[in-house]
mmCIF file of the protein (N, C-alpha, C, O) and its ligand, coordinates in Angstrom:
data_MODEL
# 
_entry.id   MODEL 
# 
loop_
_entity.id 
_entity.type 
_entity.pdbx_number_of_molecules 
1 polymer     1 
2 non-polymer 1 
# 
_entity_poly.entity_id                      1 
_entity_poly.type                           'polypeptide(L)' 
_entity_poly.nstd_linkage                   no 
_entity_poly.nstd_monomer                   no 
_entity_poly.pdbx_seq_one_letter_code       MKRVQEIEHEITEISQRLQKLKLELEQIRKTCAHDFVENQYTQTCVKCNLTESLYY 
_entity_poly.pdbx_seq_one_letter_code_can   MKRVQEIEHEITEISQRLQKLKLELEQIRKTCAHDFVENQYTQTCVKCNLTESLYY 
_entity_poly.pdbx_strand_id                 A 
# 
loop_
_entity_poly_seq.entity_id 
_entity_poly_seq.num 
_entity_poly_seq.mon_id 
_entity_poly_seq.hetero 
1 1  MET n 
1 2  LYS n 
1 3  ARG n 
1 4  VAL n 
1 5  GLN n 
1 6  GLU n 
1 7  ILE n 
1 8  GLU n 
1 9  HIS n 
1 10 GLU n 
1 11 ILE n 
1 12 THR n 
1 13 GLU n 
1 14 ILE n 
1 15 SER n 
1 16 GLN n 
1 17 ARG n 
1 18 LEU n 
1 19 GLN n 
1 20 LYS n 
1 21 LEU n 
1 22 LYS n 
1 23 LEU n 
1 24 GLU n 
1 25 LEU n 
1 26 GLU n 
1 27 GLN n 
1 28 ILE n 
1 29 ARG n 
1 30 LYS n 
1 31 THR n 
1 32 CYS n 
1 33 ALA n 
1 34 HIS n 
1 35 ASP n 
1 36 PHE n 
1 37 VAL n 
1 38 GLU n 
1 39 ASN n 
1 40 GLN n 
1 41 TYR n 
1 42 THR n 
1 43 GLN n 
1 44 THR n 
1 45 CYS n 
1 46 VAL n 
1 47 LYS n 
1 48 CYS n 
1 49 ASN n 
1 50 LEU n 
1 51 THR n 
1 52 GLU n 
1 53 SER n 
1 54 LEU n 
1 55 TYR n 
1 56 TYR n 
# 
loop_
_struct_asym.id 
_struct_asym.entity_id 
A 1 
B 2 
# 
loop_
_chem_comp.id 
_chem_comp.type 
_chem_comp.mon_nstd_flag 
ALA 'L-peptide linking' y 
ARG 'L-peptide linking' y 
ASN 'L-peptide linking' y 
ASP 'L-peptide linking' y 
CYS 'L-peptide linking' y 
GLN 'L-peptide linking' y 
GLU 'L-peptide linking' y 
HIS 'L-peptide linking' y 
ILE 'L-peptide linking' y 
LEU 'L-peptide linking' y 
LYS 'L-peptide linking' y 
MET 'L-peptide linking' y 
PHE 'L-peptide linking' y 
SER 'L-peptide linking' y 
THR 'L-peptide linking' y 
TYR 'L-peptide linking' y 
VAL 'L-peptide linking' y 
ZN  non-polymer         . 
# 
_pdbx_entity_nonpoly.entity_id   2 
_pdbx_entity_nonpoly.name        ? 
_pdbx_entity_nonpoly.comp_id     ZN 
# 
_pdbx_nonpoly_scheme.asym_id         B 
_pdbx_nonpoly_scheme.entity_id       2 
_pdbx_nonpoly_scheme.mon_id          ZN 
_pdbx_nonpoly_scheme.ndb_seq_num     1 
_pdbx_nonpoly_scheme.pdb_seq_num     101 
_pdbx_nonpoly_scheme.auth_seq_num    101 
_pdbx_nonpoly_scheme.pdb_mon_id      ZN 
_pdbx_nonpoly_scheme.auth_mon_id     ZN 
_pdbx_nonpoly_scheme.pdb_strand_id   A 
_pdbx_nonpoly_scheme.pdb_ins_code    . 
# 
loop_
_atom_site.group_PDB 
_atom_site.id 
_atom_site.type_symbol 
_atom_site.label_atom_id 
_atom_site.label_alt_id 
_atom_site.label_comp_id 
_atom_site.label_asym_id 
_atom_site.label_entity_id 
_atom_site.label_seq_id 
_atom_site.pdbx_PDB_ins_code 
_atom_site.Cartn_x 
_atom_site.Cartn_y 
_atom_site.Cartn_z 
_atom_site.occupancy 
_atom_site.B_iso_or_equiv 
_atom_site.pdbx_formal_charge 
_atom_site.auth_seq_id 
_atom_site.auth_comp_id 
_atom_site.auth_asym_id 
_atom_site.auth_atom_id 
_atom_site.pdbx_PDB_model_num 
ATOM   1   N  N  . MET A 1 1  ? 0.836  -1.206 0.000  1.00 0.00 ? 1   MET A N  1 
ATOM   2   C  CA . MET A 1 1  ? 0.000  0.000  0.000  1.00 0.00 ? 1   MET A CA 1 
ATOM   3   C  C  . MET A 1 1  ? 0.861  1.243  0.000  1.00 0.00 ? 1   MET A C  1 
ATOM   4   O  O  . MET A 1 1  ? 1.794  1.365  0.794  1.00 0.00 ? 1   MET A O  1 
ATOM   5   N  N  . LYS A 1 2  ? 0.549  2.153  -0.883 1.00 0.00 ? 2   LYS A N  1 
ATOM   6   C  CA . LYS A 1 2  ? 1.360  3.348  -1.018 1.00 0.00 ? 2   LYS A CA 1 
ATOM   7   C  C  . LYS A 1 2  ? 1.332  4.196  0.259  1.00 0.00 ? 2   LYS A C  1 
ATOM   8   O  O  . LYS A 1 2  ? 2.349  4.737  0.695  1.00 0.00 ? 2   LYS A O  1 
ATOM   9   N  N  . ARG A 1 3  ? 0.147  4.291  0.834  1.00 0.00 ? 3   ARG A N  1 
ATOM   10  C  CA . ARG A 1 3  ? -0.028 5.130  2.030  1.00 0.00 ? 3   ARG A CA 1 
ATOM   11  C  C  . ARG A 1 3  ? 0.872  4.657  3.180  1.00 0.00 ? 3   ARG A C  1 
ATOM   12  O  O  . ARG A 1 3  ? 1.428  5.462  3.928  1.00 0.00 ? 3   ARG A O  1 
ATOM   13  N  N  . VAL A 1 4  ? 0.997  3.326  3.299  1.00 0.00 ? 4   VAL A N  1 
ATOM   14  C  CA . VAL A 1 4  ? 1.830  2.759  4.359  1.00 0.00 ? 4   VAL A CA 1 
ATOM   15  C  C  . VAL A 1 4  ? 3.285  3.214  4.198  1.00 0.00 ? 4   VAL A C  1 
ATOM   16  O  O  . VAL A 1 4  ? 3.943  3.591  5.167  1.00 0.00 ? 4   VAL A O  1 
ATOM   17  N  N  . GLN A 1 5  ? 3.764  3.171  2.966  1.00 0.00 ? 5   GLN A N  1 
ATOM   18  C  CA . GLN A 1 5  ? 5.140  3.607  2.701  1.00 0.00 ? 5   GLN A CA 1 
ATOM   19  C  C  . GLN A 1 5  ? 5.327  5.091  3.007  1.00 0.00 ? 5   GLN A C  1 
ATOM   20  O  O  . GLN A 1 5  ? 6.353  5.507  3.544  1.00 0.00 ? 5   GLN A O  1 
ATOM   21  N  N  . GLU A 1 6  ? 4.309  5.878  2.653  1.00 0.00 ? 6   GLU A N  1 
ATOM   22  C  CA . GLU A 1 6  ? 4.350  7.320  2.964  1.00 0.00 ? 6   GLU A CA 1 
ATOM   23  C  C  . GLU A 1 6  ? 4.450  7.548  4.469  1.00 0.00 ? 6   GLU A C  1 
ATOM   24  O  O  . GLU A 1 6  ? 5.246  8.360  4.942  1.00 0.00 ? 6   GLU A O  1 
ATOM   25  N  N  . ILE A 1 7  ? 3.635  6.824  5.194  1.00 0.00 ? 7   ILE A N  1 
ATOM   26  C  CA . ILE A 1 7  ? 3.626  6.967  6.658  1.00 0.00 ? 7   ILE A CA 1 
ATOM   27  C  C  . ILE A 1 7  ? 4.972  6.556  7.245  1.00 0.00 ? 7   ILE A C  1 
ATOM   28  O  O  . ILE A 1 7  ? 5.516  7.261  8.094  1.00 0.00 ? 7   ILE A O  1 
ATOM   29  N  N  . GLU A 1 8  ? 5.511  5.427  6.805  1.00 0.00 ? 8   GLU A N  1 
ATOM   30  C  CA . GLU A 1 8  ? 6.802  4.962  7.322  1.00 0.00 ? 8   GLU A CA 1 
ATOM   31  C  C  . GLU A 1 8  ? 7.918  5.950  7.009  1.00 0.00 ? 8   GLU A C  1 
ATOM   32  O  O  . GLU A 1 8  ? 8.797  6.205  7.832  1.00 0.00 ? 8   GLU A O  1 
ATOM   33  N  N  . HIS A 1 9  ? 7.863  6.494  5.805  1.00 0.00 ? 9   HIS A N  1 
ATOM   34  C  CA . HIS A 1 9  ? 8.850  7.490  5.407  1.00 0.00 ? 9   HIS A CA 1 
ATOM   35  C  C  . HIS A 1 9  ? 8.753  8.726  6.302  1.00 0.00 ? 9   HIS A C  1 
ATOM   36  O  O  . HIS A 1 9  ? 9.764  9.278  6.735  1.00 0.00 ? 9   HIS A O  1 
ATOM   37  N  N  . GLU A 1 10 ? 7.527  9.143  6.566  1.00 0.00 ? 10  GLU A N  1 
ATOM   38  C  CA . GLU A 1 10 ? 7.289  10.320 7.392  1.00 0.00 ? 10  GLU A CA 1 
ATOM   39  C  C  . GLU A 1 10 ? 7.752  10.091 8.830  1.00 0.00 ? 10  GLU A C  1 
ATOM   40  O  O  . GLU A 1 10 ? 8.334  10.978 9.454  1.00 0.00 ? 10  GLU A O  1 
ATOM   41  N  N  . ILE A 1 11 ? 7.486  8.892  9.345  1.00 0.00 ? 11  ILE A N  1 
ATOM   42  C  CA . ILE A 1 11 ? 7.917  8.549  10.709 1.00 0.00 ? 11  ILE A CA 1 
ATOM   43  C  C  . ILE A 1 11 ? 9.441  8.635  10.811 1.00 0.00 ? 11  ILE A C  1 
ATOM   44  O  O  . ILE A 1 11 ? 9.970  9.172  11.784 1.00 0.00 ? 11  ILE A O  1 
ATOM   45  N  N  . THR A 1 12 ? 10.135 8.112  9.821  1.00 0.00 ? 12  THR A N  1 
ATOM   46  C  CA . THR A 1 12 ? 11.590 8.161  9.792  1.00 0.00 ? 12  THR A CA 1 
ATOM   47  C  C  . THR A 1 12 ? 12.090 9.603  9.799  1.00 0.00 ? 12  THR A C  1 
ATOM   48  O  O  . THR A 1 12 ? 13.000 9.959  10.548 1.00 0.00 ? 12  THR A O  1 
ATOM   49  N  N  . GLU A 1 13 ? 11.478 10.418 8.952  1.00 0.00 ? 13  GLU A N  1 
ATOM   50  C  CA . GLU A 1 13 ? 11.861 11.835 8.875  1.00 0.00 ? 13  GLU A CA 1 
ATOM   51  C  C  . GLU A 1 13 ? 11.646 12.550 10.197 1.00 0.00 ? 13  GLU A C  1 
ATOM   52  O  O  . GLU A 1 13 ? 12.511 13.288 10.667 1.00 0.00 ? 13  GLU A O  1 
ATOM   53  N  N  . ILE A 1 14 ? 10.486 12.324 10.788 1.00 0.00 ? 14  ILE A N  1 
ATOM   54  C  CA . ILE A 1 14 ? 10.147 12.995 12.046 1.00 0.00 ? 14  ILE A CA 1 
ATOM   55  C  C  . ILE A 1 14 ? 11.073 12.523 13.171 1.00 0.00 ? 14  ILE A C  1 
ATOM   56  O  O  . ILE A 1 14 ? 11.481 13.323 14.013 1.00 0.00 ? 14  ILE A O  1 
ATOM   57  N  N  . SER A 1 15 ? 11.405 11.237 13.189 1.00 0.00 ? 15  SER A N  1 
ATOM   58  C  CA . SER A 1 15 ? 12.321 10.698 14.195 1.00 0.00 ? 15  SER A CA 1 
ATOM   59  C  C  . SER A 1 15 ? 13.684 11.369 14.119 1.00 0.00 ? 15  SER A C  1 
ATOM   60  O  O  . SER A 1 15 ? 14.280 11.721 15.138 1.00 0.00 ? 15  SER A O  1 
ATOM   61  N  N  . GLN A 1 16 ? 14.166 11.540 12.890 1.00 0.00 ? 16  GLN A N  1 
ATOM   62  C  CA . GLN A 1 16 ? 15.460 12.193 12.702 1.00 0.00 ? 16  GLN A CA 1 
ATOM   63  C  C  . GLN A 1 16 ? 15.414 13.648 13.142 1.00 0.00 ? 16  GLN A C  1 
ATOM   64  O  O  . GLN A 1 16 ? 16.349 14.155 13.762 1.00 0.00 ? 16  GLN A O  1 
ATOM   65  N  N  . ARG A 1 17 ? 14.309 14.313 12.813 1.00 0.00 ? 17  ARG A N  1 
ATOM   66  C  CA . ARG A 1 17 ? 14.117 15.714 13.199 1.00 0.00 ? 17  ARG A CA 1 
ATOM   67  C  C  . ARG A 1 17 ? 14.066 15.839 14.725 1.00 0.00 ? 17  ARG A C  1 
ATOM   68  O  O  . ARG A 1 17 ? 14.663 16.745 15.307 1.00 0.00 ? 17  ARG A O  1 
ATOM   69  N  N  . LEU A 1 18 ? 13.352 14.925 15.351 1.00 0.00 ? 18  LEU A N  1 
ATOM   70  C  CA . LEU A 1 18 ? 13.208 14.907 16.798 1.00 0.00 ? 18  LEU A CA 1 
ATOM   71  C  C  . LEU A 1 18 ? 14.566 14.729 17.476 1.00 0.00 ? 18  LEU A C  1 
ATOM   72  O  O  . LEU A 1 18 ? 14.885 15.412 18.449 1.00 0.00 ? 18  LEU A O  1 
ATOM   73  N  N  . GLN A 1 19 ? 15.352 13.803 16.943 1.00 0.00 ? 19  GLN A N  1 
ATOM   74  C  CA . GLN A 1 19 ? 16.680 13.537 17.476 1.00 0.00 ? 19  GLN A CA 1 
ATOM   75  C  C  . GLN A 1 19 ? 17.551 14.783 17.392 1.00 0.00 ? 19  GLN A C  1 
ATOM   76  O  O  . GLN A 1 19 ? 18.281 15.111 18.328 1.00 0.00 ? 19  GLN A O  1 
ATOM   77  N  N  . LYS A 1 20 ? 17.465 15.469 16.261 1.00 0.00 ? 20  LYS A N  1 
ATOM   78  C  CA . LYS A 1 20 ? 18.227 16.694 16.031 1.00 0.00 ? 20  LYS A CA 1 
ATOM   79  C  C  . LYS A 1 20 ? 17.815 17.790 17.018 1.00 0.00 ? 20  LYS A C  1 
ATOM   80  O  O  . LYS A 1 20 ? 18.660 18.492 17.573 1.00 0.00 ? 20  LYS A O  1 
ATOM   81  N  N  . LEU A 1 21 ? 16.507 17.923 17.224 1.00 0.00 ? 21  LEU A N  1 
ATOM   82  C  CA . LEU A 1 21 ? 15.988 18.931 18.142 1.00 0.00 ? 21  LEU A CA 1 
ATOM   83  C  C  . LEU A 1 21 ? 16.405 18.646 19.575 1.00 0.00 ? 21  LEU A C  1 
ATOM   84  O  O  . LEU A 1 21 ? 16.732 19.564 20.326 1.00 0.00 ? 21  LEU A O  1 
ATOM   85  N  N  . LYS A 1 22 ? 16.392 17.356 19.960 1.00 0.00 ? 22  LYS A N  1 
ATOM   86  C  CA . LYS A 1 22 ? 16.805 16.973 21.308 1.00 0.00 ? 22  LYS A CA 1 
ATOM   87  C  C  . LYS A 1 22 ? 18.261 17.324 21.552 1.00 0.00 ? 22  LYS A C  1 
ATOM   88  O  O  . LYS A 1 22 ? 18.624 17.819 22.620 1.00 0.00 ? 22  LYS A O  1 
ATOM   89  N  N  . LEU A 1 23 ? 19.099 17.060 20.544 1.00 0.00 ? 23  LEU A N  1 
ATOM   90  C  CA . LEU A 1 23 ? 20.517 17.387 20.655 1.00 0.00 ? 23  LEU A CA 1 
ATOM   91  C  C  . LEU A 1 23 ? 20.727 18.891 20.766 1.00 0.00 ? 23  LEU A C  1 
ATOM   92  O  O  . LEU A 1 23 ? 21.554 19.359 21.548 1.00 0.00 ? 23  LEU A O  1 
ATOM   93  N  N  . GLU A 1 24 ? 19.964 19.645 19.969 1.00 0.00 ? 24  GLU A N  1 
ATOM   94  C  CA . GLU A 1 24 ? 20.071 21.098 19.992 1.00 0.00 ? 24  GLU A CA 1 
ATOM   95  C  C  . GLU A 1 24 ? 19.679 21.634 21.364 1.00 0.00 ? 24  GLU A C  1 
ATOM   96  O  O  . GLU A 1 24 ? 20.351 22.505 21.916 1.00 0.00 ? 24  GLU A O  1 
ATOM   97  N  N  . LEU A 1 25 ? 18.590 21.110 21.906 1.00 0.00 ? 25  LEU A N  1 
ATOM   98  C  CA . LEU A 1 25 ? 18.118 21.523 23.226 1.00 0.00 ? 25  LEU A CA 1 
ATOM   99  C  C  . LEU A 1 25 ? 19.157 21.190 24.303 1.00 0.00 ? 25  LEU A C  1 
ATOM   100 O  O  . LEU A 1 25 ? 19.409 21.987 25.207 1.00 0.00 ? 25  LEU A O  1 
ATOM   101 N  N  . GLU A 1 26 ? 19.747 20.011 24.188 1.00 0.00 ? 26  GLU A N  1 
ATOM   102 C  CA . GLU A 1 26 ? 20.780 19.576 25.120 1.00 0.00 ? 26  GLU A CA 1 
ATOM   103 C  C  . GLU A 1 26 ? 21.971 20.544 25.097 1.00 0.00 ? 26  GLU A C  1 
ATOM   104 O  O  . GLU A 1 26 ? 22.503 20.917 26.142 1.00 0.00 ? 26  GLU A O  1 
ATOM   105 N  N  . GLN A 1 27 ? 22.371 20.936 23.904 1.00 0.00 ? 27  GLN A N  1 
ATOM   106 C  CA . GLN A 1 27 ? 23.484 21.878 23.744 1.00 0.00 ? 27  GLN A CA 1 
ATOM   107 C  C  . GLN A 1 27 ? 23.162 23.225 24.383 1.00 0.00 ? 27  GLN A C  1 
ATOM   108 O  O  . GLN A 1 27 ? 23.993 23.810 25.078 1.00 0.00 ? 27  GLN A O  1 
ATOM   109 N  N  . ILE A 1 28 ? 21.938 23.713 24.139 1.00 0.00 ? 28  ILE A N  1 
ATOM   110 C  CA . ILE A 1 28 ? 21.513 25.000 24.711 1.00 0.00 ? 28  ILE A CA 1 
ATOM   111 C  C  . ILE A 1 28 ? 21.556 24.926 26.233 1.00 0.00 ? 28  ILE A C  1 
ATOM   112 O  O  . ILE A 1 28 ? 22.037 25.845 26.897 1.00 0.00 ? 28  ILE A O  1 
ATOM   113 N  N  . ARG A 1 29 ? 21.042 23.809 26.784 1.00 0.00 ? 29  ARG A N  1 
ATOM   114 C  CA . ARG A 1 29 ? 20.990 23.671 28.240 1.00 0.00 ? 29  ARG A CA 1 
ATOM   115 C  C  . ARG A 1 29 ? 22.374 23.501 28.844 1.00 0.00 ? 29  ARG A C  1 
ATOM   116 O  O  . ARG A 1 29 ? 22.610 23.916 29.979 1.00 0.00 ? 29  ARG A O  1 
ATOM   117 N  N  . LYS A 1 30 ? 23.302 22.890 28.091 1.00 0.00 ? 30  LYS A N  1 
ATOM   118 C  CA . LYS A 1 30 ? 24.672 22.701 28.573 1.00 0.00 ? 30  LYS A CA 1 
ATOM   119 C  C  . LYS A 1 30 ? 25.402 24.031 28.707 1.00 0.00 ? 30  LYS A C  1 
ATOM   120 O  O  . LYS A 1 30 ? 26.221 24.207 29.609 1.00 0.00 ? 30  LYS A O  1 
ATOM   121 N  N  . THR A 1 31 ? 25.107 24.962 27.813 1.00 0.00 ? 31  THR A N  1 
ATOM   122 C  CA . THR A 1 31 ? 25.833 26.226 27.784 1.00 0.00 ? 31  THR A CA 1 
ATOM   123 C  C  . THR A 1 31 ? 25.052 27.364 28.443 1.00 0.00 ? 31  THR A C  1 
ATOM   124 O  O  . THR A 1 31 ? 25.542 28.491 28.516 1.00 0.00 ? 31  THR A O  1 
ATOM   125 N  N  . CYS A 1 32 ? 23.838 27.076 28.922 1.00 0.00 ? 32  CYS A N  1 
ATOM   126 C  CA . CYS A 1 32 ? 22.998 28.111 29.525 1.00 0.00 ? 32  CYS A CA 1 
ATOM   127 C  C  . CYS A 1 32 ? 23.538 28.541 30.883 1.00 0.00 ? 32  CYS A C  1 
ATOM   128 O  O  . CYS A 1 32 ? 23.924 27.704 31.699 1.00 0.00 ? 32  CYS A O  1 
ATOM   129 N  N  . ALA A 1 33 ? 23.565 29.864 31.122 1.00 0.00 ? 33  ALA A N  1 
ATOM   130 C  CA . ALA A 1 33 ? 23.845 30.365 32.474 1.00 0.00 ? 33  ALA A CA 1 
ATOM   131 C  C  . ALA A 1 33 ? 22.500 30.394 33.184 1.00 0.00 ? 33  ALA A C  1 
ATOM   132 O  O  . ALA A 1 33 ? 21.791 31.400 33.169 1.00 0.00 ? 33  ALA A O  1 
ATOM   133 N  N  . HIS A 1 34 ? 22.161 29.256 33.814 1.00 0.00 ? 34  HIS A N  1 
ATOM   134 C  CA . HIS A 1 34 ? 20.818 29.064 34.354 1.00 0.00 ? 34  HIS A CA 1 
ATOM   135 C  C  . HIS A 1 34 ? 20.386 30.175 35.312 1.00 0.00 ? 34  HIS A C  1 
ATOM   136 O  O  . HIS A 1 34 ? 21.171 30.698 36.104 1.00 0.00 ? 34  HIS A O  1 
ATOM   137 N  N  . ASP A 1 35 ? 19.112 30.504 35.200 1.00 0.00 ? 35  ASP A N  1 
ATOM   138 C  CA . ASP A 1 35 ? 18.494 31.485 36.089 1.00 0.00 ? 35  ASP A CA 1 
ATOM   139 C  C  . ASP A 1 35 ? 17.237 30.813 36.650 1.00 0.00 ? 35  ASP A C  1 
ATOM   140 O  O  . ASP A 1 35 ? 16.155 30.903 36.071 1.00 0.00 ? 35  ASP A O  1 
ATOM   141 N  N  . PHE A 1 36 ? 17.409 30.134 37.800 1.00 0.00 ? 36  PHE A N  1 
ATOM   142 C  CA . PHE A 1 36 ? 16.339 29.292 38.324 1.00 0.00 ? 36  PHE A CA 1 
ATOM   143 C  C  . PHE A 1 36 ? 15.293 30.055 39.126 1.00 0.00 ? 36  PHE A C  1 
ATOM   144 O  O  . PHE A 1 36 ? 15.605 30.967 39.891 1.00 0.00 ? 36  PHE A O  1 
ATOM   145 N  N  . VAL A 1 37 ? 14.055 29.654 38.927 1.00 0.00 ? 37  VAL A N  1 
ATOM   146 C  CA . VAL A 1 37 ? 12.951 30.116 39.761 1.00 0.00 ? 37  VAL A CA 1 
ATOM   147 C  C  . VAL A 1 37 ? 12.444 28.886 40.502 1.00 0.00 ? 37  VAL A C  1 
ATOM   148 O  O  . VAL A 1 37 ? 12.124 27.868 39.888 1.00 0.00 ? 37  VAL A O  1 
ATOM   149 N  N  . GLU A 1 38 ? 12.373 28.988 41.837 1.00 0.00 ? 38  GLU A N  1 
ATOM   150 C  CA . GLU A 1 38 ? 11.980 27.830 42.637 1.00 0.00 ? 38  GLU A CA 1 
ATOM   151 C  C  . GLU A 1 38 ? 10.505 27.862 42.980 1.00 0.00 ? 38  GLU A C  1 
ATOM   152 O  O  . GLU A 1 38 ? 9.929  28.914 43.257 1.00 0.00 ? 38  GLU A O  1 
ATOM   153 N  N  . ASN A 1 39 ? 9.909  26.674 42.954 1.00 0.00 ? 39  ASN A N  1 
ATOM   154 C  CA . ASN A 1 39 ? 8.612  26.551 43.616 1.00 0.00 ? 39  ASN A CA 1 
ATOM   155 C  C  . ASN A 1 39 ? 8.780  25.490 44.692 1.00 0.00 ? 39  ASN A C  1 
ATOM   156 O  O  . ASN A 1 39 ? 9.909  25.182 45.073 1.00 0.00 ? 39  ASN A O  1 
ATOM   157 N  N  . GLN A 1 40 ? 7.714  24.937 45.179 1.00 0.00 ? 40  GLN A N  1 
ATOM   158 C  CA . GLN A 1 40 ? 7.812  24.050 46.341 1.00 0.00 ? 40  GLN A CA 1 
ATOM   159 C  C  . GLN A 1 40 ? 8.708  22.819 46.126 1.00 0.00 ? 40  GLN A C  1 
ATOM   160 O  O  . GLN A 1 40 ? 9.477  22.447 47.013 1.00 0.00 ? 40  GLN A O  1 
ATOM   161 N  N  . TYR A 1 41 ? 8.608  22.211 44.982 1.00 0.00 ? 41  TYR A N  1 
ATOM   162 C  CA . TYR A 1 41 ? 9.324  20.952 44.772 1.00 0.00 ? 41  TYR A CA 1 
ATOM   163 C  C  . TYR A 1 41 ? 10.385 20.967 43.680 1.00 0.00 ? 41  TYR A C  1 
ATOM   164 O  O  . TYR A 1 41 ? 11.254 20.097 43.641 1.00 0.00 ? 41  TYR A O  1 
ATOM   165 N  N  . THR A 1 42 ? 10.312 21.945 42.806 1.00 0.00 ? 42  THR A N  1 
ATOM   166 C  CA . THR A 1 42 ? 11.240 21.973 41.678 1.00 0.00 ? 42  THR A CA 1 
ATOM   167 C  C  . THR A 1 42 ? 11.805 23.374 41.467 1.00 0.00 ? 42  THR A C  1 
ATOM   168 O  O  . THR A 1 42 ? 11.290 24.361 41.992 1.00 0.00 ? 42  THR A O  1 
ATOM   169 N  N  . GLN A 1 43 ? 12.875 23.428 40.686 1.00 0.00 ? 43  GLN A N  1 
ATOM   170 C  CA . GLN A 1 43 ? 13.361 24.720 40.224 1.00 0.00 ? 43  GLN A CA 1 
ATOM   171 C  C  . GLN A 1 43 ? 13.450 24.656 38.702 1.00 0.00 ? 43  GLN A C  1 
ATOM   172 O  O  . GLN A 1 43 ? 13.880 23.657 38.125 1.00 0.00 ? 43  GLN A O  1 
ATOM   173 N  N  . THR A 1 44 ? 13.030 25.749 38.074 1.00 0.00 ? 44  THR A N  1 
ATOM   174 C  CA . THR A 1 44 ? 12.997 25.796 36.616 1.00 0.00 ? 44  THR A CA 1 
ATOM   175 C  C  . THR A 1 44 ? 13.767 27.007 36.120 1.00 0.00 ? 44  THR A C  1 
ATOM   176 O  O  . THR A 1 44 ? 13.589 28.121 36.612 1.00 0.00 ? 44  THR A O  1 
ATOM   177 N  N  . CYS A 1 45 ? 14.627 26.772 35.137 1.00 0.00 ? 45  CYS A N  1 
ATOM   178 C  CA . CYS A 1 45 ? 15.392 27.865 34.550 1.00 0.00 ? 45  CYS A CA 1 
ATOM   179 C  C  . CYS A 1 45 ? 14.477 28.679 33.635 1.00 0.00 ? 45  CYS A C  1 
ATOM   180 O  O  . CYS A 1 45 ? 13.809 28.125 32.763 1.00 0.00 ? 45  CYS A O  1 
ATOM   181 N  N  . VAL A 1 46 ? 14.452 29.996 33.839 1.00 0.00 ? 46  VAL A N  1 
ATOM   182 C  CA . VAL A 1 46 ? 13.563 30.836 33.031 1.00 0.00 ? 46  VAL A CA 1 
ATOM   183 C  C  . VAL A 1 46 ? 14.097 31.011 31.606 1.00 0.00 ? 46  VAL A C  1 
ATOM   184 O  O  . VAL A 1 46 ? 13.353 31.409 30.710 1.00 0.00 ? 46  VAL A O  1 
ATOM   185 N  N  . LYS A 1 47 ? 15.378 30.715 31.398 1.00 0.00 ? 47  LYS A N  1 
ATOM   186 C  CA . LYS A 1 47 ? 15.964 30.876 30.062 1.00 0.00 ? 47  LYS A CA 1 
ATOM   187 C  C  . LYS A 1 47 ? 15.789 29.636 29.195 1.00 0.00 ? 47  LYS A C  1 
ATOM   188 O  O  . LYS A 1 47 ? 15.315 29.730 28.063 1.00 0.00 ? 47  LYS A O  1 
ATOM   189 N  N  . CYS A 1 48 ? 16.176 28.453 29.734 1.00 0.00 ? 48  CYS A N  1 
ATOM   190 C  CA . CYS A 1 48 ? 16.151 27.246 28.903 1.00 0.00 ? 48  CYS A CA 1 
ATOM   191 C  C  . CYS A 1 48 ? 15.068 26.252 29.318 1.00 0.00 ? 48  CYS A C  1 
ATOM   192 O  O  . CYS A 1 48 ? 14.913 25.192 28.711 1.00 0.00 ? 48  CYS A O  1 
ATOM   193 N  N  . ASN A 1 49 ? 14.311 26.618 30.374 1.00 0.00 ? 49  ASN A N  1 
ATOM   194 C  CA . ASN A 1 49 ? 13.190 25.793 30.826 1.00 0.00 ? 49  ASN A CA 1 
ATOM   195 C  C  . ASN A 1 49 ? 13.595 24.443 31.431 1.00 0.00 ? 49  ASN A C  1 
ATOM   196 O  O  . ASN A 1 49 ? 12.776 23.529 31.527 1.00 0.00 ? 49  ASN A O  1 
ATOM   197 N  N  . LEU A 1 50 ? 14.856 24.328 31.835 1.00 0.00 ? 50  LEU A N  1 
ATOM   198 C  CA . LEU A 1 50 ? 15.315 23.113 32.506 1.00 0.00 ? 50  LEU A CA 1 
ATOM   199 C  C  . LEU A 1 50 ? 14.678 23.022 33.884 1.00 0.00 ? 50  LEU A C  1 
ATOM   200 O  O  . LEU A 1 50 ? 14.696 23.990 34.644 1.00 0.00 ? 50  LEU A O  1 
ATOM   201 N  N  . THR A 1 51 ? 14.119 21.873 34.204 1.00 0.00 ? 51  THR A N  1 
ATOM   202 C  CA . THR A 1 51 ? 13.480 21.673 35.496 1.00 0.00 ? 51  THR A CA 1 
ATOM   203 C  C  . THR A 1 51 ? 14.256 20.644 36.308 1.00 0.00 ? 51  THR A C  1 
ATOM   204 O  O  . THR A 1 51 ? 14.570 19.558 35.822 1.00 0.00 ? 51  THR A O  1 
ATOM   205 N  N  . GLU A 1 52 ? 14.561 21.005 37.553 1.00 0.00 ? 52  GLU A N  1 
ATOM   206 C  CA . GLU A 1 52 ? 15.253 20.071 38.429 1.00 0.00 ? 52  GLU A CA 1 
ATOM   207 C  C  . GLU A 1 52 ? 14.445 19.904 39.709 1.00 0.00 ? 52  GLU A C  1 
ATOM   208 O  O  . GLU A 1 52 ? 13.830 20.847 40.209 1.00 0.00 ? 52  GLU A O  1 
ATOM   209 N  N  . SER A 1 53 ? 14.464 18.669 40.229 1.00 0.00 ? 53  SER A N  1 
ATOM   210 C  CA . SER A 1 53 ? 13.806 18.415 41.493 1.00 0.00 ? 53  SER A CA 1 
ATOM   211 C  C  . SER A 1 53 ? 14.681 18.934 42.630 1.00 0.00 ? 53  SER A C  1 
ATOM   212 O  O  . SER A 1 53 ? 15.904 18.803 42.582 1.00 0.00 ? 53  SER A O  1 
ATOM   213 N  N  . LEU A 1 54 ? 14.062 19.519 43.645 1.00 0.00 ? 54  LEU A N  1 
ATOM   214 C  CA . LEU A 1 54 ? 14.826 20.010 44.789 1.00 0.00 ? 54  LEU A CA 1 
ATOM   215 C  C  . LEU A 1 54 ? 14.999 18.921 45.840 1.00 0.00 ? 54  LEU A C  1 
ATOM   216 O  O  . LEU A 1 54 ? 15.772 19.085 46.784 1.00 0.00 ? 54  LEU A O  1 
ATOM   217 N  N  . TYR A 1 55 ? 14.284 17.811 45.680 1.00 0.00 ? 55  TYR A N  1 
ATOM   218 C  CA . TYR A 1 55 ? 14.382 16.701 46.617 1.00 0.00 ? 55  TYR A CA 1 
ATOM   219 C  C  . TYR A 1 55 ? 14.829 15.430 45.905 1.00 0.00 ? 55  TYR A C  1 
ATOM   220 O  O  . TYR A 1 55 ? 14.301 15.068 44.854 1.00 0.00 ? 55  TYR A O  1 
ATOM   221 N  N  . TYR A 1 56 ? 15.790 14.777 46.486 1.00 0.00 ? 56  TYR A N  1 
ATOM   222 C  CA . TYR A 1 56 ? 16.309 13.580 45.819 1.00 0.00 ? 56  TYR A CA 1 
ATOM   223 C  C  . TYR A 1 56 ? 16.016 12.308 46.595 1.00 0.00 ? 56  TYR A C  1 
ATOM   224 O  O  . TYR A 1 56 ? 16.390 11.220 46.159 1.00 0.00 ? 56  TYR A O  1 
HETATM 225 ZN ZN . ZN  B 2 .  ? 19.066 27.435 31.809 1.00 0.00 2 101 ZN  A ZN 1 
# 
């Protein structure tokens, strides 16, 4: 079925795009000078949106 091949092709493309975006986000967060805002249980960077738990 042609549609099946289209879908599989699209899934592959999106997966690659997703992987690229994750790497880009990781790079941004690695180099970010974090500016955290704390709430009761977590702190979130207002620049890169990284969230960390305050309790381990
Ligand atoms: Zn940050």
